[in-house]
N, C-alpha and C positions, 0 to 999 in steps of 0.2 A: 280363748284369749291368746294362748301361745301361738296358735296358727295365724292370728291376726298380726302379731308382732313379727313373726317370721316373714310374713308377706310384706310388711312395711319395710323391713331391712332389705329384703330381696329387691323390691321395687326401687328403693333408694339407691342400692348398688347399681342397678340397671340405669337409672336416671343419671347418676354420676358418670357412668361409662359413656352414655350418650353425650353428655355435656363435654367431657374431655375429648371425645372424638370430634365434636363440632368446633371446639376452640380454634384450632389452626385455620379453619375456613372463615371464622368471624373476623380475625385480625390479620390482615396481610402485612408482610414485612416489606417496607419500602426499599427499593434498590437505591444505592447511593454510589455515585461516581466521584472518585477523587480526581483532583486536578493533577495530571501527570506532566503537563507541558504548559509553561507560561511563556507566551510569545509576544513580542512587541514589534509592531510594524508602523512606520511613519510614512504617510502618503504624500508624494509629490507628483505633480502632473506627469513627469517623465519617468517615474519608477517608484517602487516601494523602497524605503530606507535610503533614498537618494543614490541608488546604485544604477548602473547601466544594465542593459539586458545581458544575462538573465537576472531576473529578480531573485530574492532569496528562496531556496527550496525549503519547504516545511515537511518534516518527516515525523510521522506518528505511528502508533500501533492501533489496530482495530480494538475498540473498547476503551481507549484512553479518554480522559477528560482534558479538554483544552481550554485555557484561558487566554484570550487574544486581546491584548491592549492595542487599540487602533487609535492613531492620532493623525491629524492633518498638519504636515510641516509647512504647507504653503497657504493655509487658511482657505483653501478651495474645498468645495463639497466633494466627498468621496463616499463610496459604499463598497465594502469588501464582501466577496462571496466566493465559496468553493462550488464549482460546477459538478455537483454529484451526479446528475443525470446525463452529463457530457453532451449537452445540446448547444454549447457555445456561450458567448459572452453576454447573453441576455439572461439575467437571473430569474429563477422561478421562486419568487418569495411572496407569500409563503408557498411552500411546495417542497420539492425534492432537495433543492439547494440549501446550503447553510449560509445565511445572510446576516450581515450586521445592519443596524439602522444607519441611515445616511448621517454623516458627521462632518463638521467643519472645524471642530476642536478635537475632542476625543470621545471614545466610547469603549466599553468593555463587552466582549462577546464571549460567552462560555457555552460549550456544547460537548457532547459525547460523540466520539467517532463511531457511529453505529452503521456505517455503510461498508461495502465490500472492500477487501484489500485491492490495491491498484494505484495507478498514478492518475491524478486528477489535475485540473488547472484551477487556480484561484485568480480572481480578477478584481479590479475596481470597476463597477458597472458603468461608471461615467467616463473612464479612461482605459478601456479594455485593450487597446493596442500597445500601450506602454506599461501599464500597471498590471502585470500578470506573472505568475510563477507556478512552479510545480508543488502540488500537495500530495505527498506520497503516504499511502496507508499500507503499513506492513501487516501481515497476518498476526493474529493473536498468538502469544507464546504458550497458551494453556495446553496442557497435556491432552492429546486426543483431538483438540480443536473443536469439540462439540460440548456444549453445556447440557448435562442430563437433568431433566426436571426431577425435583424431589417429590417422592410420594410420601406425604406426611403421615398418612394412615399406616403405612408399612413401618415407619420409624417408631410410632407410639403403640402399635398393636400389641407387642409383647408385654409392655408395661400395663396396658389396659386389661389384657387377659389375666395377668398376675393380680392386679387390683380387684378384678371381678371374682377371681377364685378365692382370694382372701376374704372378700366381703361375704361370699356364700359360705365359706368355712366358719366364719364368725357367727353368721346367722344360724347355721346348723348346730354349732357348739352351744350357742345360747339356748336354742330350742331344746336340745338334749338335756342340758343342765337344768333348765326350768322344769322339764317334764319329770326328771328324776326327783327333784326337790318336792314337786307336787305329789309324786307317788310315795315319797318317804313320809310326808305329813299325814297320809291316810292311815 
């Protein structure tokens, strides 16, 4: 009878350990990008924000979240895009380029700058010779510049080992105590 109880406690402790080890893999933590830059551009056939060339320069940092409020100041159809693959004023949408929907009034485009640092060109795909500017991506300022993947098992292993050891100690102590009580009754 006591051997059976000891086995049940031991198996329960092992199952609990297996469940705890598996939990981090069952539920992934979603990544969230905050909006670091809110930018407004008004499209006119001759330039963005009714400027002359050069159009406004947009400067961001790799990993930033960007909220781009685009509107048409002349009620003409426009479509903003940044030429990520650097192949010219014809957008690759969907594809490598970051593109807005075509708009005659206004639209909101939000995106995370997940491409390499460097200087890119943004365009209106319908008026690429007058509505273009620089989109500068600075390197991330994170220390070391490289994100190291987290090994979840390494983080929880000491706690799981401790929990398993405690469960085994409790099972052994219970077994010894019950065995002594049983011998005392004889």
